C-alpha positions in Angstrom: -43.9 -6.5 -15.4 -40.1 -6.0 -16.8 -40.4 -2.0 -16.3 -42.0 -2.3 -13.0 -38.7 -4.7 -12.3 -36.9 -1.7 -13.0 -38.5 0.7 -11.0 -38.0 -0.8 -8.2 -34.6 -1.8 -8.6 -34.1 2.6 -9.4 -36.3 3.3 -5.9 -33.9 1.3 -4.0 -30.8 2.0 -5.6 -31.0 5.4 -5.5 -32.3 5.8 -2.0 -32.3 9.9 -2.4 -35.8 10.8 -2.2 -37.0 14.5 -1.0 -36.4 14.5 2.6 -39.6 14.9 5.4 -39.8 18.0 7.5 -37.2 16.7 10.6 -35.5 19.3 13.3 -31.7 18.1 12.6 -31.3 17.8 16.7 -34.0 14.1 16.7 -33.0 11.3 17.6 -35.8 9.4 15.9 -37.6 9.5 13.5 -41.0 8.0 13.5 -42.1 4.7 11.5 -44.4 5.6 8.3 -48.1 4.9 8.4 -48.8 0.8 8.9 -45.6 0.3 9.3 -44.3 -2.4 12.4 -41.5 -0.6 14.4 -39.5 -2.7 16.6 -35.9 -3.2 18.3 -34.1 -6.0 18.0 -31.3 -6.2 20.2 -29.1 -3.0 19.2 -31.0 -2.6 16.1 -34.4 -0.9 14.8 -36.9 -2.9 12.2 -39.5 -2.1 10.6 -41.5 -4.3 8.2 -44.2 -3.9 5.7 -46.0 -6.4 3.1 -42.2 -8.0 3.0 -40.2 -4.8 2.9 -37.7 -4.8 5.6 -35.7 -1.8 6.9 -32.8 -2.5 9.8 -30.9 0.4 11.4 -28.0 -0.4 13.0 -25.8 1.5 15.8 -23.1 3.6 15.4 -20.0 1.8 15.3 -16.4 2.7 14.6 -15.5 2.7 10.8 -12.0 1.5 11.9 -10.6 4.2 10.6 -11.5 3.6 7.3 -13.5 6.1 4.7 -17.2 5.4 4.5 -16.5 4.0 1.2 -14.1 1.9 2.1 -15.8 0.6 5.2 -19.3 -0.2 3.6 -16.9 -2.4 1.0 -15.6 -4.4 3.9 -19.6 -5.3 4.3 -20.3 -6.3 1.0 -20.3 -9.6 2.1 -21.6 -9.3 5.7 -25.3 -10.6 6.2 -27.8 -11.3 8.8 -28.7 -14.6 9.9 -30.6 -16.6 7.0 -29.2 -14.4 4.3 -26.8 -15.7 2.2 -25.0 -13.4 -0.5 -24.9 -14.1 -3.9 -23.5 -11.0 -5.7 -22.8 -7.2 -5.2 -24.8 -5.1 -8.2 -23.4 -1.6 -7.8 -21.8 0.7 -5.2 -22.2 4.4 -5.6 -22.5 8.0 -3.7 -25.2 9.4 -2.7 -25.5 12.9 -3.3 -28.7 13.5 -1.4 -26.7 13.3 2.1 -23.6 14.3 1.4 -20.8 11.6 2.4 -23.3 8.8 2.5 -23.4 5.1 0.5 -25.0 3.0 -0.9 -24.4 -1.0 -2.1 -26.8 -3.0 -3.8 -26.4 -6.9 -3.6 -28.1 -9.6 -4.2 -29.4 -12.2 -1.7 -31.0 -15.3 -0.9 -33.6 -15.3 1.9 -34.9 -18.4 2.9 -34.2 -20.0 -1.1 -35.8 -16.2 -2.2 -34.4 -13.9 -4.2 -34.3 -10.2 -2.7 -32.6 -7.1 -3.1 -30.6 -6.0 -0.4 -29.4 -2.2 -0.4 -26.7 -1.5 2.5 -26.4 2.5 3.4 -23.6 3.6 5.2 -24.4 6.8 7.1 -21.1 9.2 8.1 -21.1 9.8 11.9 -18.9 12.5 13.6 -15.5 11.2 15.3 -15.2 8.2 12.5 -18.2 6.7 13.4 -20.6 4.9 10.7 -23.9 3.8 11.2 -25.1 0.8 9.0 -28.8 0.4 7.2 -30.1 -2.6 5.5 -33.2 -2.4 2.8 -34.1 -5.9 1.5 -37.1 -6.9 -0.5 -38.6 -8.9 -3.1 -39.1 -6.8 -6.3 -42.3 -6.7 -7.6 -45.2 -4.1 -8.3 -46.6 -4.5 -5.3 -43.6 -3.6 -3.2 -42.9 -0.7 -5.0 -44.5 1.9 -3.0 -43.1 0.8 -0.1 -39.4 0.6 -1.3 -40.1 4.0 -1.6 -41.0 4.5 1.6 -38.3 2.9 3.1 -35.6 4.7 1.4 -37.0 7.9 2.1 -37.6 6.7 5.9 -33.4 5.7 5.9 -32.3 8.6 4.2 -34.2 10.4 7.1 -32.9 8.6 10.1 -29.2 9.7 8.9 -30.2 13.5 8.1 -31.8 13.8 11.0 -29.4 12.1 13.8 -27.4 14.4 15.9 -23.9 12.2 15.4 -24.8 12.6 11.5 -20.9 14.1 10.1 -22.8 17.1 8.0 -24.7 18.3 11.2 -23.4 21.0 13.0 -24.4 21.3 16.9 -24.8 25.1 17.2 -27.4 25.1 14.0 -30.8 24.2 14.7 -30.9 23.1 11.0 -28.0 23.0 8.8 -28.1 23.3 4.5 -27.2 19.3 4.6 -30.5 18.7 6.7 -32.7 21.0 4.7 -31.1 19.5 1.4 -30.3 23.6 -0.1 -27.1 24.6 -0.7 -25.7 27.9 -2.5 -24.4 27.9 -5.4 -24.0 32.0 -5.9 -20.6 32.6 -7.4 -19.8 35.0 -4.5 -20.7 32.0 -2.0 -17.6 32.2 0.4 -18.0 28.5 0.9 -17.8 27.7 -2.4 -14.9 30.2 -3.1 -13.0 28.4 0.0 -13.6 24.9 -2.0 -12.7 26.0 -4.8 -9.3 27.5 -3.8 -8.3 24.6 -1.8 -8.9 22.2 -5.0 -6.8 24.3 -6.3 -4.0 23.9 -3.7 -4.5 19.9 -4.0 -3.9 19.8 -7.7 -0.7 22.2 -7.4 0.5 19.3 -5.5 0.6 17.5 -8.7 4.4 17.5 -9.8 5.0 19.4 -13.2 6.6 16.3 -14.6 3.3 14.4 -14.2 1.4 16.6 -15.8 0.5 15.9 -19.5 1.8 18.8 -21.8 -1.1 17.6 -24.6 -2.9 14.8 -25.6 -4.3 13.3 -28.8 -7.1 10.7 -29.3 -6.0 8.1 -31.0 -7.8 4.9 -32.7 -7.1 1.5 -31.2 -7.9 -1.7 -33.0 -8.3 -5.4 -31.7 -10.2 -7.9 -32.6 -13.2 -9.1 -30.8 -15.7 -12.2 -30.6 -15.0 -15.2 -32.5 -15.9 -15.0 -35.5 -13.3 -12.1 -35.1 -14.4 -8.4 -35.9 -12.2 -5.4 -35.7 -13.0 -2.8 -33.3 -12.1 0.9 -33.3 -11.5 2.2 -29.8 -11.2 5.8 -29.4 -8.6 6.7 -26.4 -6.7 9.7 -25.7 -2.7 9.4 -25.6 -1.2 11.4 -22.9 2.3 13.4 -23.8 4.9 14.6 -21.4 7.9 17.2 -20.8 10.4 13.9 -21.1 9.0 12.7 -24.2 7.3 9.6 -23.2 3.9 9.2 -24.1 0.7 7.0 -22.7 -2.5 6.2 -23.4 -2.2 4.5 -19.6 -4.3 6.6 -17.3 -4.3 4.2 -14.3 -1.8 5.5 -12.5 -1.2 8.2 -9.4 0.8 11.2 -11.0 1.5 11.9 -7.0 3.1 8.6 -6.7 4.3 7.7 -10.4 6.3 9.4 -12.5 5.6 8.9 -16.5 8.7 6.4 -17.4 8.9 2.7 -18.1 10.3 2.3 -14.5 7.9 4.3 -12.4 4.0 4.1 -14.0 5.0 1.9 -16.9 5.8 -1.3 -14.0 2.2 -1.2 -13.1 0.2 -4.3 -15.5 -1.2 -3.2 -19.3 0.2 0.2 -18.7 3.5 1.1 -21.3 5.1 4.5 -22.5 6.5 5.4 -25.0 9.2 7.9 -26.7 6.8 10.4 -29.6 3.1 10.9 -29.5 1.0 8.5 -32.4 -0.8 10.4 -35.0 -4.3 11.8 -33.9 -6.5 14.1 -33.4 -5.8 17.2 -30.7 -7.6 17.0 -27.4 -8.7 20.0 -25.7 -7.5 21.0 -22.4 -9.0 23.0 -19.8 -7.7 26.4 -18.7 -7.4 26.2 -14.8 -10.6 26.4 -12.8 -12.7 25.9 -15.7 -16.1 24.4 -15.5 -18.3 22.6 -17.6 -21.8 21.7 -17.8 -22.5 18.3 -19.2 -24.4 15.6 -18.5 -23.7 12.0 -19.8 -24.9 8.9 -19.1 -28.3 6.9 -18.3 -30.6 8.8 -16.1 -33.1 6.6 -14.3 -36.4 8.1 -15.8 -38.4 5.7 -13.8 -37.7 7.9 -10.5 -39.8 10.5 -11.7 -42.5 8.4 -11.1 -41.7 8.3 -7.5 -41.9 11.7 -7.0 -38.5 12.1 -6.9 -35.7 14.8 -9.1 -32.9 12.8 -8.8 -31.4 9.6 -10.0 -28.8 7.0 -9.7 -25.5 6.6 -11.0 -24.8 4.5 -13.4 -21.3 3.0 -13.9 -21.6 5.3 -17.5 -23.0 8.6 -15.8 -20.4 11.4 -15.8 -22.5 14.8 -14.9 -20.6 17.9 -13.9 -22.0 21.7 -13.4 -20.7 25.1 -13.9 -20.8 25.4 -10.3 -18.2 23.3 -9.8 -20.2 20.0 -8.5 -19.5 16.5 -10.2 -20.9 12.9 -10.4 -19.2 10.3 -12.0 -20.2 6.3 -12.4 -16.5 4.5 -12.7 -14.0 6.2 -11.8 -10.5 4.4 -11.5 -9.2 6.4 -7.7 -6.3 7.2 -7.0 -7.4 9.0 -3.3 -5.3 11.5 -0.9 -6.9 11.8 2.6 -7.3 14.5 4.6 -4.5 14.2 6.2 -2.3 14.0 2.8 -1.5 10.4 3.3 -1.2 8.8 -0.3 -4.4 5.4 -0.5 -6.2 4.0 -3.1 -4.8 2.0 -6.2 -4.2 0.4 -9.1 -8.2 -0.1 -11.0 -10.7 -0.3 -8.4 -13.2 1.3 -9.8 -15.7 3.7 -7.5 -19.2 6.4 -8.0 -17.8 9.8 -7.0 -19.9 12.4 -6.2 -18.1 16.1 -4.9 -16.2 18.7 -6.8 -14.1 19.0 -9.5 -11.2 21.5 -10.6 -10.0 21.3 -14.2 -6.1 22.5 -15.1 -5.0 21.2 -18.6 -5.3 17.4 -19.1 -5.6 17.1 -14.9 -8.6 17.1 -12.9 -8.5 17.0 -9.3 -11.9 15.9 -7.4 -12.9 16.3 -3.9 -15.6 14.1 -3.0 -18.6 14.8 -0.7 -17.0 12.6 2.4 -13.7 14.6 2.1 -10.8 12.2 0.1 -9.6 13.8 -2.8 -9.1 12.4 -6.3 -6.4 13.0 -8.9 -6.5 12.2 -12.1 -6.1 12.6 -16.3 -9.1 14.0 -18.3 -8.7 15.2 -22.4 -12.3 16.0 -24.1 -12.9 15.8 -27.9 -15.7 17.5 -30.0 -17.4 15.5 -33.4 -17.2 18.8 -35.5 -13.6 20.3 -33.8 -15.7 22.8 -32.6 -16.4 24.1 -28.7 -18.5 21.9 -27.8 -17.6 18.5 -25.4 -18.7 15.6 -27.7 -16.6 13.0 -25.6 -14.6 13.2 -22.1 -11.9 11.0 -21.2 -11.1 10.1 -16.9 -8.8 8.8 -16.2 -9.4 5.5 -18.9 -13.2 6.2 -19.0 -14.8 7.0 -21.9 -18.0 9.1 -21.3 -20.2 10.9 -23.9 -24.2 11.6 -24.4 -25.8 7.6 -25.3 -29.1 10.1 -26.2 -27.3 10.8 -29.7 
């Protein structure tokens, strides 16, 4: 039974199922067979066997990105529904620009899972959907259908941000993208990422990095634990193991980035194993972290992004489960901050020990990256990005 519960949770969290065939300009998507379908105020409501889907109208995002707007809805609940806690928030790769936020709630004193789903629209608008259900063997198939339905509604609406008014069916709606090396769109994306990465000042780019072991006492009775951490060294002679600072806004000095909490700089470098740096525009192929095998039982080829997930492909795509975000809006103004961890799905650009990511919703993130291998060869057994450590947990 525990396995079934986890399977249901994975299906609800992912919301990334194959799209049923629909024209991109369709304004409504028919309810799955056997579901009740009604209009309650400004919301469309579908129910079956205790599984509920509410679809709200398009509304203003108040100038926020889709992810930030959804985060602002974290504790907002319908009448009779009490917020308990947030389980996770993630970008949904299957529908570019969309986000889901999974919560624990109580409905009439009974525990339920609530998944908020934000569909990005044109002109700074967003459509909010919610899926609520009690996780059980009996509700598994209906949760699957509800997830498919929510994704289909987003992708089929003509106001969906990725839909072009001049195209009967966009690449985003069909779920197909070209990864051919000569694809002009891909080349333009790589060029824009390279230009964005070039905005990082030379003084804020690490010249080298070493993997050092940091020792600390944990638990009671205390046990000594060794933690591998990359130490970045800069042209001004300072080094730091702190990667939670914005290279566009802070400099690698005690009076700038060193003013941040738990961010210390020192002169000189520590002893440790030299970390590998990346050539400009280099791409790699890795898949670290938990893969939701249960999603295959629902006929899905995708899986949810967990905190320890890092996937990078040779064609420049990235999915990262926990990322300490320092973002730059499309207008170029600084945003983001300190220790705000988010899930990101988009494209990446590597250059030395820096990484620039353009999320599927257009946000741009900059950070620090280092890699090492167990044998000292050309492989990548460990990747460190902005203070997070990723490795193959199956080994």
